[in-house]
N, C-alpha and C positions, 0 to 999 in steps of 0.2 A: 343231907350234907350240901346237895346242891340249893336249895333252897337258901341255906344261911350265905352260903357264897356270893349269891344274887343280892342278897338285903346289904352286904357291905360294899357293893361295887359304887352307887349313888354317892355312899358316905366317903369313899376314898377319892371320888371325883370331885366333890365339892371341897375337899380339903386341898386338894391341888389348886381347882381354882382361887381358893381364897390366899394360898401362897405365892401363885405364879402371877397373879393378875397386879398385885400393887408393883412388884419387882418390873413387871413387863411394862406397867405404864411410866414408870421412872425412867426407863431405858429408851422407850419409844418416844416419848412424847416430844421430844426437840427434832426427830425426825419429821413427824407428823405436822408439826408447826412450819418446818421449813417446806414441807409437800404443799402446805395450803397458801402459800404465797402466790398473789393474784399477779399474773404479769399485765403492765398497764404502759400506757404511753402518757408523757407529760409534757409540760411545756413551763418556762420559766417565767413569770409575769415581769412586764417591761416597767422600767421606772418612769414616774411621772415626771411633769415639769416642775412641781413647785419643791421637789427634791434636787433638782439640778442634773446636770449631765457632767459626769467624771470623767477627767481627763489628765493626760501627763504633760507637763512642760518639757518643750525642747528647743533649743537655740533656735534663732531666726535665721541664721546663716552658719553653716560650718564648712570649712574648706581644708583638705587635706593638701598641705604643702609638700610638692615632690621636687625633682630636680629633673630638668630637660636633658642632662647627660652623665653619664658615669664620670666619677671622679673622687679621690680620697679627701675626706673631710679633714679641713686642716684646722676650723673654729664653728661651735655653735654659740652664738652671740645671745641666747634667749634659755630662758628655764620655763619649767611649768609654772604657769601663774604670771608670767611677764605680760605687761600691755603693751602692745606694740600701735604703731601706725603704717598706715599704707605707704610702701615702699621702705621701710627699714629692711636693713639687710638681716638675715634671719640664720643662715648658714653660709659659710664661705668656703669653696673648695680650693684644692692647690691649683695654683695657676702657672706654675714654673713651664711646663709644656704647651700651655696656650700662648703664654708670653711670647715664647720662641717662636710658635707659628704666625702670632700676629706680626712681629717683627719682619720674618720673612714676608709674609703677605705685603706689608708695606714697602720692604725691599725690592719684590717683584714690580709693584705699582711705579715706583720711582725710577727704576731701569727700563720698564716698556715707554714712561713718559718723555725720558731722556732720549731714547731710539727716536720716538716719534718725533720730537723736536728736531734732533740732528738732522735727520731723512727730510724733514720739510726745511732746513736752512742748507743743505747741501754739503759737499765734503771737498776740503783741496787735496792735491796730488800728495802732500806731505803727511797729511793725515792717514791719506790710505795706508802707506806704510807702518803709520803707527796701529791702526786696526788690525793689520796683518798680525803684526807682534801680539796685539791684544787676543788676538784668535788662537794662537799657537799657547800664549800663556794661561788662557782660559781653558784650553783642553789639558794641558800639563796639571793643572791644579785640579781639574774633574777628575783626571785619572789617579790623583794621590787620594781624593776624597772618597771615590769609587772603592779603593782598596781599603780605605778606613770604614767604609759602609759594609764591605764583605766581612771584615773582621768583627765589627759591631754586631752584624747580624750572626755569626756564628758562636760569639759569646751570649746572646740574646738566646738563641736556641737552646744552647746548652743550660743556661740559666733556666729555663722554660721547663726541660724535661727535669731537672732537678726539682724545681717547686713542683711539677705534678706528682712526681715521685714522692718527694714529702708529703705531699698533700694528702696522697692514697694511704701513705703509710701510717699517718696521722691519725685518718680518720677509721682505719680499719685494724691498726695494732698500737702498742702503747710503747713501741720501739722509738718513737719520735716525740720528743718534748716539745712543749708548748714554744719554748726558746727556739728550738731547731728551728720549727715553724715559721715563727717570726724572722729567724735570719735568713731563712730561705725566701721570704718573702720580699724583704730587703734587697737581697741580691738580685731577685728576679726583677723586682719595679726598678733598680739600678740599671741593670743592662736594658730594660725597657727603654727607660729614658735615654740613654746612650744611644740606642739604635734608633731612636725617632730622631734624636739630633742629628745623628750622621745622615739619616735620610734627607732631612729637612736641609742640609748643608749640601748633599748631594743634588738636591733638586735645584737649590740656588744656583751651585755651579753649573748644572747643564743649563739651565736658562740662562746664564752667564755666557757661556759658549754660543747658545743658539743667537742671543743678543749680540754677541762680538760677531758672529758669521754674517746675520742679518745687517748690521750695520756696514759691514766689510762689503757686502753685496750691494747695498742700497749706494754705497761711496761709489763703487765702480760701476755702475750702471746709472745710477741716478734716480732719484725718486719718479713714481707714476701714481697717477689718482689712484689706481687699485692698491699699490703698494702702502700709500698713505692712508686708505681705509681700511687695509687689513691691520696696520700697527695701531689705528684707534680702535677698532675692533679688540684688540689683544688688551689693551690699556682697560676698555672697558671689563672684558673678562677678567683681569688681575683686581680690578675696582670690587667687582662682586665678589672674588675671592677674599679680597680684604673686608668687606662687610661680614662676610660668614664667618671669618677668623674673629673681628671684631664682637660679633655676637655670642661665639662661643665662650669668649673669654668674660664677657658681662654676664653671661648665664653661671659662670660660675660663683656668683654672688647672687644666692638665692634670696629674693626680697619678700616681704609680706605683700599679699594681693588687696588686703583691706585691712581696717583697725580690726582690733579683737584684742582676745585673751588666748594665750597658749595654754591648752588645756592637756596635751601629750607631748611628749619629746619620744622618738623612736630611734634616734642616731647619736652617736658620740664620735670626737676627734678620733680620727686615724681609721674609722671604719669606710668602707666603700659604699658612696652613694650611686643608686641604681636608677635610670631612668623610670618614672610613673610610681616608683616606692614612695610610699609615704614616710616622711621624716619627721614632720609635725602636725598636730591637730590644732586648728585656729578657731576659735568660734564668735562671734559677733552676739551679744547679749543686750546692745540698747533697746532690742525689740527681744520679745521671746513670743513663742507659738505654742498653743494648747492643741494637742491631737485628741479628737475625740471619736468614738465609735457609736453612731446615734442608730437606735431603732428605726425600722422601716414605719414604725406608727407616728413617730414624731419628724422624721425628715421631712416631710411635705410642710412643717411650720417654719423652718430654717431658709433664711434667704441671704445670699452673699452679700455682704456690705452692711447687715443688719447690726445694732449695738447689743452689747451683752453686759451683764455685770458677772465678775470671776472672783471667786474666794479662792484663795491659797491655804492649803490645810497647815502650813508652817507659820502661816502669818493670819491668824483668827481675826486678829483686831482690824485687819484692812480689807477695802474692797478698791477692785482696779476695773477701770473701764476698758472693755475689749472691743472687737469688731469680728464678726465673722468674714473671713477673707476666701475660704475655700469650702463650698458644698459639694462633694461629690455625686455626680449623676450615676455611679456604679457601687453595686455594695460590695464590701469586701467578700473576699473568696471563702466559700465554703460556711457564709453568714448572711444573715438578713440585715445586719449594721452597714452603716455607712460613713465612709471617713469625711470627718469636719474639720477644720483648722480655724484656730483664734487668735487672733495678732494681738497682743498686750504691750503697752509701754512700760519699759523696763529702765529707764535712765537713772533710776537711784539705784539699781542692782542689788534690789531685794530679792527680785525672783531668780532663783537657781533653776538651772535644768535638772530635770528628773523629780521635782516637786509633783505632789498631786494637787489638782486642781479643781474647782468645780463652778460650771458655767450656768447662768440663768439668763433667760431670754428676758428682754425688757416688754413690757405690754404686752405678755402673751396670753394674758388672761388664765381664769382657773382650768386647770386640765383635770381630766379623769382619767382614772385607769380602766383599761378595755380589756375584756376577755372574750375569748370567742364562744358563741353558743353551743358548740359540741361539747363543753365543759360543764353545760348546765343539766341538774336532774330537777324534774319536777315532782314533787311528793305533798299530796295535801293541800294542794294549790299554794304551794311554797315553792321557791327556788333553791336548790343548794348547789354547792361545789365541793371537791374533794380534794382538799390539799395535803400533801405528803410530808409528815413529821417522823423522823427516825425510822424511815421505811414503813410507815404505818399511816394509812388512809384516815383523815378526820374531815368529818361532814360539816360543812360550814353553811349555816343560813345567809343568803345574800341578796339585795335588793338592785334591780337593774333598770336600765334605759336603753331601747332599740338603739343602735347606732346605724347597722345595716342589716342585710340577709344573713351577713356572717358573724358579727360583732356585736356586743353590747356594752354600754357604760355601767362601771360599778358605783353603787352609791359607796359613800364613806363605810368602811368597816375595818374596826381595828384588828379583825382575825387575820385579814388578809394584806400582805404589806408586798411592795415591789422586790422582786427578786426570789420569791416562793414559787414552788412548786406546785401546779395544779394538775389534776388528771384529767384528760381529754377523751372522749368516747367509752364513758364509764359503762361496764355492763352491768348485769341485774346480779352478777355474783358478787358485786363490791358493797361494801357494806361500811358504817362508821367503825373503825377499829380494826378493819382487814389488814392483813401482812401484805404487802404490795411489792412487785419488783419491776423497775422502770428500763423498759425495753429500747 
């Protein structure tokens, strides 16, 4: 009985092996293949001069049109696509308040100049009495204006509180409608304008009181050299204020800083323009530039001022003359490529920003692809490199010519193209067809 049992054991084990191994092979095979992936390091072959340097078209000049001061937009005179000339008014802000300030500044200058002239001319006794009366009248008027200013201030404070309350409720709840918010904004602007005008009138009245007093004092004591100099200085100061008021008034008309085309409009009438915030984008396309990123293997062949030929992908039938206007001595961050810019004439307007372009150097001579010696594998007196195709290493026989101690020139080879990945420092474990994983 024992011997029979032993003779059955090998047979049973064999049957298990026959039944289990196919199933195991089918289930484990993918895991085994994944485990066989060899970690490698790879580089991408650079592009040769024959194929050209690819880049993107950008405007020659691009300006963000901004306002120097805050103000409500009264009118936007241009739309996207409008062609403008330097000095054309693009955006007009409201000028009611600025106009009042300008008038006040002008009045101040006139008053100061009159005071200076009267002082220099001297005053008669009869005029002194009139000046005294003028002082009293100016004081009375100033007091009335002060009372009106206080009232306007109270109304402005109340409108501001209401506006802030409405804005907070409008942003945080739905109890305030947009119409309520617009009405509150209108009341706020109205109260602010009234308060500003009252302040301006008060300042003017105070200036008039001061002018009347000064005139009376001068009439009583007679002008001195210092008095005349002080009055002249006051005239100069008020003239400077007038220039500032005039500049603020002129700045409300926002003009084009150059000839060009409006490509983006970011403001509408009724909105508030803020200092430094872009209102319009203006570009000049009489010339365009092409931005390139040139590999370090080619940057030494580029010189600023050199002529180049440019092909535009959207205009395949045309060729354009260009000039290298910038070759950076510093590479891009985290890259071995260098920024380069090419200028191309575009008076016909055929080239648009964003188009892809290909730049070819003139008289550059025949260029050859270069590969590092660390990628070469010698076998049977032949040189091979490993390219990567679909995560698989493919051995390619190559013919090379030495360039320096680290690089070689690659002879024409249809199996090796710019942009392909090749493995560097391949190990003995790597063979044709090996599954690889680039680290």
